[in-house]
C-alpha positions in Angstrom: -16.0 64.8 -91.5 -17.9 61.6 -92.5 -21.2 63.1 -93.3 -22.7 61.1 -96.2 -25.4 63.8 -96.5 -28.2 63.6 -99.0 -29.1 67.2 -99.8 -32.0 68.3 -102.0 -33.5 71.7 -102.8 -36.1 73.0 -100.4 -39.3 73.4 -102.3 -42.5 75.3 -101.9 -42.7 77.6 -98.9 -44.8 79.4 -96.3 -41.9 81.1 -94.7 -40.1 83.3 -97.1 -37.7 81.4 -99.4 -37.5 78.3 -97.1 -39.7 75.2 -97.0 -39.7 72.3 -94.6 -38.0 68.9 -94.5 -37.9 65.6 -92.8 -34.5 64.1 -91.9 -33.4 60.7 -90.7 -30.2 61.2 -88.6 -28.1 58.1 -88.1 -24.6 56.9 -87.3 -23.0 53.5 -87.0 -22.4 54.4 -83.3 -26.0 55.5 -82.4 -27.8 53.3 -84.9 -31.4 54.1 -85.8 -33.0 54.5 -82.3 -36.0 56.6 -81.6 -35.2 60.4 -81.4 -36.6 61.2 -78.0 -35.8 64.9 -77.5 -34.9 68.0 -79.6 -33.9 71.6 -78.7 -33.0 74.5 -81.0 -30.0 76.7 -80.5 -29.9 80.5 -81.3 -29.4 79.8 -85.0 -32.2 77.2 -85.2 -29.9 74.3 -85.5 -31.5 71.2 -84.0 -29.8 69.3 -81.1 -31.2 65.8 -80.4 -30.9 62.8 -78.3 -32.2 59.3 -78.9 -32.9 55.8 -77.5 -29.8 54.3 -78.9 -30.1 50.9 -80.7 -27.1 49.7 -78.6 -27.7 49.8 -74.8 -24.4 51.3 -73.8 -24.6 54.8 -75.2 -25.9 58.2 -74.2 -26.1 59.8 -77.7 -26.3 63.4 -78.9 -26.2 64.9 -82.4 -26.8 68.1 -84.3 -28.7 68.8 -87.5 -28.2 72.2 -89.1 -31.1 74.5 -90.0 -30.8 73.4 -93.6 -31.1 69.7 -92.8 -27.5 68.7 -93.1 -25.2 67.3 -90.4 -23.5 69.5 -87.8 -19.9 69.4 -86.9 -18.4 66.0 -86.2 -17.6 66.8 -82.6 -21.3 67.5 -82.0 -22.1 63.9 -82.6 -21.1 62.1 -79.5 -21.7 59.0 -77.3 -21.1 58.7 -73.5 -21.2 55.7 -71.2 -21.9 55.5 -67.5 -18.7 54.3 -65.8 -19.0 50.6 -64.8 -22.4 50.3 -66.4 -23.8 49.0 -69.6 -26.8 51.2 -70.3 -27.2 54.7 -71.7 -30.5 56.1 -73.0 -31.0 59.6 -74.1 -34.2 61.1 -72.8 -34.0 64.9 -73.1 -31.8 67.8 -74.3 -31.9 71.5 -73.4 -30.1 74.5 -74.7 -29.1 77.5 -72.6 -28.5 80.6 -74.8 -27.5 82.6 -71.7 -24.2 80.6 -71.2 -23.9 78.8 -74.5 -24.3 75.3 -73.1 -26.0 72.1 -74.1 -27.5 69.8 -71.5 -28.3 66.1 -71.9 -30.4 63.9 -69.7 -30.6 60.1 -69.8 -30.5 56.9 -67.8 -27.7 54.6 -66.7 -26.5 51.9 -64.3 -24.4 52.7 -61.3 -20.9 51.3 -60.6 -22.3 48.3 -58.8 -24.0 47.4 -62.1 -27.4 46.8 -60.5 -29.2 50.1 -59.9 -30.5 52.4 -62.6 -29.8 56.1 -62.1 -30.5 59.4 -64.0 -27.6 61.1 -65.8 -26.9 64.7 -66.5 -24.2 66.0 -68.9 -23.2 69.6 -69.6 -21.2 70.3 -72.8 -20.1 73.1 -75.1 -20.8 73.3 -78.8 -17.9 72.0 -80.9 -16.0 70.2 -78.2 -15.7 66.5 -77.8 -15.3 66.0 -74.1 -18.2 67.1 -71.8 -17.7 70.0 -69.4 -19.2 68.0 -66.5 -21.4 64.9 -65.8 -23.2 63.6 -62.7 -25.6 60.7 -61.7 -28.5 61.2 -59.3 -30.6 58.5 -57.7 -32.6 57.3 -54.7 -30.4 55.3 -52.4 -32.5 52.1 -52.7 -34.6 52.2 -55.8 -34.2 52.4 -59.6 -34.5 55.9 -61.1 -35.6 56.8 -64.7 -36.5 59.8 -66.9 -39.4 59.8 -69.3 -40.5 62.4 -71.9 -39.0 66.0 -72.0 -37.5 65.7 -68.5 -35.2 68.7 -68.3 -35.2 72.5 -68.7 -32.7 75.3 -68.0 -33.7 78.5 -66.3 -33.0 81.1 -63.6 -33.1 80.1 -60.0 -34.1 82.2 -56.9 -30.6 83.6 -56.6 -30.4 84.9 -60.1 -28.1 82.1 -61.3 -28.8 79.4 -63.8 -30.1 75.9 -62.9 -31.0 72.7 -64.6 -34.5 71.5 -63.4 -35.5 67.9 -64.0 -38.2 65.3 -63.2 -37.7 61.6 -62.7 -39.6 58.6 -61.3 -38.2 56.3 -58.6 -39.3 52.8 -57.5 -40.4 52.4 -53.8 -40.6 48.7 -53.1 -42.4 49.3 -49.8 -45.3 50.9 -51.7 -45.1 48.8 -54.9 -45.1 51.9 -57.0 -42.9 54.6 -58.6 -43.2 58.1 -57.3 -42.2 61.4 -59.0 -39.4 63.8 -58.0 -38.4 67.2 -59.4 -35.0 68.6 -58.5 -32.4 71.2 -59.3 -28.7 71.1 -60.3 -26.4 74.0 -61.0 -26.1 74.7 -64.7 -22.4 75.6 -64.3 -21.0 72.4 -62.9 -24.0 70.0 -62.2 -23.7 70.4 -58.4 -27.0 69.4 -56.7 -29.0 72.3 -55.3 -31.8 72.5 -52.7 -34.9 73.2 -54.7 -37.2 73.4 -51.7 -34.9 75.3 -49.4 -34.2 72.1 -47.4 -30.9 70.3 -47.0 -28.8 67.6 -48.7 -30.1 68.5 -52.2 -33.8 68.4 -51.4 -36.4 67.9 -54.1 -40.2 67.7 -54.5 -41.6 64.3 -53.9 -45.0 63.6 -55.5 -46.6 60.3 -54.7 -49.9 58.4 -54.8 -51.6 55.4 -53.2 -50.1 52.0 -52.7 -49.5 50.3 -56.1 -50.1 53.5 -58.0 -47.2 54.8 -60.1 -47.0 58.5 -61.0 -45.0 59.3 -64.2 -43.7 62.9 -64.5 -43.0 64.5 -67.9 -42.5 68.0 -69.3 -40.6 69.9 -66.7 -41.0 73.7 -67.2 -39.6 76.8 -65.4 -42.4 79.3 -65.2 -41.1 82.7 -66.4 -44.1 85.1 -65.9 -44.2 85.0 -62.1 -42.0 87.3 -59.9 -41.4 84.2 -57.6 -39.8 81.4 -59.6 -42.0 78.2 -59.9 -41.1 74.9 -61.5 -43.9 72.6 -62.8 -44.1 69.1 -64.3 -47.0 67.2 -65.8 -48.0 63.7 -64.7 -50.1 60.7 -65.5 -51.1 57.9 -63.0 -51.0 54.2 -63.7 -54.4 53.7 -62.2 -57.6 55.7 -61.7 -57.1 57.7 -64.9 -55.6 60.9 -63.6 -53.5 63.4 -65.5 -52.4 66.8 -64.4 -49.6 69.0 -63.1 -47.6 69.6 -59.9 -45.1 72.2 -58.9 -43.1 74.1 -56.3 -42.1 77.7 -55.7 -38.3 77.4 -55.8 -36.5 77.6 -52.4 -39.8 77.1 -50.5 -42.2 74.4 -49.5 -45.1 76.1 -51.2 -46.5 73.4 -53.5 -49.3 72.9 -56.0 -50.9 69.9 -57.7 -54.0 69.5 -59.8 -55.6 66.4 -61.4 -58.1 65.8 -64.3 -60.0 62.8 -65.4 -61.3 61.6 -68.8 -65.0 61.6 -69.3 -64.6 57.9 -70.5 -63.3 57.0 -67.0 -60.2 55.3 -68.3 -56.5 55.9 -68.3 -54.6 57.7 -71.0 -51.2 59.1 -71.8 -49.8 62.5 -70.9 -48.3 64.9 -73.4 -47.1 67.8 -71.1 -47.5 71.4 -70.2 -46.5 74.9 -71.3 -47.0 78.2 -69.6 -49.7 80.5 -71.0 -49.2 83.5 -68.7 -48.9 84.3 -65.0 -52.3 82.8 -64.4 -52.7 79.7 -66.7 -51.0 76.6 -68.1 -51.7 74.6 -71.2 -52.0 70.8 -70.8 -52.1 68.0 -73.4 -53.1 64.3 -73.0 -54.7 61.4 -74.8 -57.8 59.4 -73.9 -57.4 55.7 -74.7 -61.1 54.8 -74.7 -62.4 57.9 -76.5 -59.4 57.9 -78.9 -59.2 61.6 -78.6 -56.3 64.1 -78.1 -57.0 66.8 -75.5 -55.7 70.3 -75.0 -56.8 72.2 -71.9 -56.2 75.7 -70.6 -56.0 75.4 -66.8 -55.5 77.8 -63.9 -52.3 77.5 -61.9 -54.0 78.6 -58.7 -56.9 76.1 -58.3 -56.8 73.9 -61.5 -60.0 75.3 -62.9 -60.5 74.6 -66.6 -60.7 77.9 -68.7 -61.4 76.1 -72.0 -60.6 72.7 -73.5 -60.6 71.2 -77.0 -60.3 67.6 -78.3 -59.5 66.0 -81.6 -60.8 62.6 -82.9 -59.1 61.2 -86.0 -61.7 59.1 -87.9 -61.3 55.3 -87.5 -58.6 55.7 -84.8 -57.7 52.4 -83.1 -57.2 52.0 -79.3 -53.8 50.3 -79.6 -51.9 51.9 -76.6 -49.3 53.6 -78.8 -50.7 57.1 -78.8 -48.1 59.7 -77.9 -48.7 63.4 -77.5 -46.1 66.2 -77.3 -46.1 69.0 -74.7 -47.7 72.1 -76.3 -45.4 74.7 -77.8 -46.2 78.4 -78.2 -45.2 81.1 -80.7 -44.7 84.7 -79.8 -48.3 85.5 -80.7 -49.6 83.0 -78.2 -50.7 80.4 -80.8 -50.4 76.8 -79.5 -49.0 73.8 -81.5 -49.5 70.1 -80.6 -48.4 66.9 -82.3 -49.5 63.4 -81.6 -49.5 59.8 -83.0 -52.0 57.0 -83.4 -53.1 54.3 -85.7 -56.1 54.7 -88.0 -57.7 52.4 -90.6 -58.5 55.1 -93.2 -57.4 53.8 -96.6 -55.3 56.8 -97.5 -52.1 55.5 -99.2 -52.0 52.9 -96.3 -53.7 52.2 -93.0 -51.0 53.5 -90.8 -49.7 55.1 -87.6 -49.5 58.8 -88.4 -48.1 61.9 -86.8 -50.7 64.7 -86.7 -50.4 68.3 -85.7 -52.8 71.1 -85.2 -52.7 74.7 -83.9 -55.1 76.8 -81.8 -55.1 80.5 -80.9 -54.9 81.6 -77.3 -58.7 81.6 -77.0 -58.9 77.9 -78.1 -60.0 78.5 -81.7 -58.6 76.0 -84.1 -56.5 77.7 -86.7 -56.6 77.1 -90.5 -53.4 75.6 -91.9 -53.2 76.1 -95.7 -56.9 75.4 -96.1 -57.2 72.6 -93.5 -57.2 72.2 -89.7 -54.8 69.2 -89.3 -51.6 68.2 -91.1 -50.4 64.5 -91.1 -47.0 63.0 -91.7 -46.5 59.2 -92.1 -44.4 56.5 -93.6 -45.5 53.6 -95.8 -45.9 50.7 -95.7 -47.3 51.3 -92.2 -50.0 48.7 -91.5 -49.9 48.1 -87.8 -46.2 48.9 -87.0 -46.1 51.7 -84.3 -44.8 55.2 -84.9 -43.9 57.7 -82.2 -43.7 61.4 -81.6 -42.3 62.5 -78.3 -41.2 66.2 -78.3 -41.4 69.3 -80.4 -39.8 72.8 -80.6 -40.5 76.0 -82.5 -38.0 78.2 -84.4 -37.1 81.7 -83.0 -38.9 83.4 -85.9 -42.1 81.3 -85.4 -41.9 80.0 -88.9 -41.3 76.2 -88.2 -42.2 73.5 -85.7 -39.8 70.6 -85.2 -41.4 67.3 -84.1 -39.3 64.3 -83.5 -39.8 60.5 -83.0 -39.6 57.3 -84.9 -41.4 56.1 -88.0 -43.2 52.8 -88.4 -41.4 51.2 -91.4 -38.4 50.7 -91.5 -38.5 52.1 -88.0 -36.2 55.1 -88.6 -35.6 58.1 -86.3 -37.0 61.3 -87.7 -37.0 65.1 -87.1 -39.5 67.2 -89.0 -39.3 70.9 -90.0 -42.9 71.9 -90.8 -44.0 75.4 -91.7 -46.3 76.8 -89.0 -48.7 78.1 -91.7 -49.3 74.5 -92.9 -47.8 74.8 -96.4 -45.8 72.1 -98.0 -48.5 69.6 -99.0 -49.2 67.8 -102.3 -51.6 64.9 -101.5 -51.0 63.4 -104.9 -47.4 62.3 -104.3 -44.8 61.2 -101.8 -41.9 63.3 -100.6 -38.7 63.3 -102.6 -37.4 59.9 -101.7 -34.0 60.2 -100.2 -35.0 58.5 -96.9 -35.3 54.8 -96.1 -39.0 54.8 -96.1 -41.6 56.6 -98.3 -43.0 59.6 -96.5 -46.2 61.5 -97.1 -47.3 64.9 -95.7 -51.0 65.4 -96.3 -54.0 67.4 -95.3 -56.8 65.0 -96.0 -56.9 62.6 -93.0 -60.5 62.8 -91.7 -60.9 64.1 -88.2 -63.2 66.2 -86.0 -62.2 69.0 -83.6 -64.7 70.0 -80.9 -65.0 71.1 -77.3 -63.3 68.9 -74.8 -65.1 67.0 -72.0 -62.5 66.4 -69.3 -63.2 67.2 -65.7 -61.2 68.8 -62.9 -60.7 66.2 -60.2 -58.9 67.5 -57.1 -55.6 68.3 -55.4 -54.7 64.7 -56.1 -52.0 62.6 -54.4 -49.3 63.9 -51.9 -46.5 66.3 -52.3 -43.6 67.0 -49.9 -40.0 68.0 -49.4 -37.6 65.0 -49.7 -33.8 64.7 -49.3 -32.8 61.1 -50.0 -31.5 62.1 -53.5 -27.9 61.1 -53.9 -25.4 62.3 -56.4 -22.1 61.0 -57.8 -19.9 63.4 -59.8 -17.8 62.5 -62.8 -19.4 59.1 -63.2 -19.7 59.1 -67.0 -16.9 58.1 -69.4 -15.5 60.8 -71.7 -17.4 61.3 -74.9 -16.4 59.5 -78.0 -17.1 60.9 -81.5 -19.8 59.0 -83.4 -18.8 57.4 -86.7 -20.4 57.2 -90.1 -22.8 60.1 -89.6 -25.5 60.4 -92.2 -28.5 62.6 -92.5 -31.0 61.4 -95.0 -33.3 64.3 -96.1 -36.6 64.7 -97.9 -38.0 68.1 -98.8 -41.8 68.7 -98.3 -43.7 68.1 -101.4 
């Protein structure tokens, strides 16, 4: 197996004998594209997909819990048949049936229309178990951040729930859809109880695009619900929408920034049977926001915001959906550029944690941890998704660094340990990484407002599917995982 792995001792620790790491997974097949989604299996090995540097691949790879490369057959690439585009957008693990699911984008056989791809596969095998493409009959279809999740359906089986956005030329906008496929074979299912593979359609005004992210399957309700977060291209709305599975009982709620501008959406997570958590970023205020909101009427229970000192409004602020540990503590990561002269003025990945009452938690003597690559200057860095280990000891953010624009996956102790502000990490990666606790910031009460039951939501059936329309997987070559331990 062509691993080429750089392995160093794991130092420090806040979680027993383990510490954290940062890895740069790469192959000559996938290249160094932005890692867009991660999911942990039952042994806390990390599965990931990425925006491949070559535009004809749908990539997946595996990094083991110790930061080394997984089995060769778990590093794959798949092409849409007759197409020339493959972009990994999300990955999900189903411990119930031992399957891995991959979501991405592709072009149909005619070579002109973009469609969404789903692939089901088994650990350690090269060829996928099944694959399908789904699309609107007359418009391009795309996934965005964290688009898929696996969970139980209303019949007690397992389903793959996903959210995409689709272009409607008659309205000059993209609208959002959330649909359902069988986890066993990818067959389309009727999420709203309608016909022909019906889905939720969520749409706004003429010329206003709605981007869906962060699909979740609510688990605390006796009646299964599926939700997604959204952001609008105009009028500055973020929020969530959803459907009770196998019914046309819908919900949608919107929020606005106090600055009155647009921003970016992070995503949602379920708090309990009554509430959701929502994350987003205000472009004018340069603040990351976390809200606890009621499922029933959208009312805000509490909200917090974080302002990093000297943050610049550059349009490259990304926020992850919140993740929760078994005690109900919340973790959020985000990126942005600041001009503080700490090693370098740089795009940095920050993360913080709050308890279930909205109190910011202390992380090894500080309230915010920051990871960045130098030289950074003005080159963008991104974070797009995050997961948490089954023992609650580590969070795993993923994205791309700013220089030399490498993909990364982090493994950071949830107690915030692993920092030495006087030195860089161990140096086995392409760039020079720092993991620090001294980036100036303020954390305070948030100031977003509940808006309304915004936009329109309905049942929709023009959602077509083609089975077995992805080429058999090929094994990636020249796999390497470059690893730095936390200092």
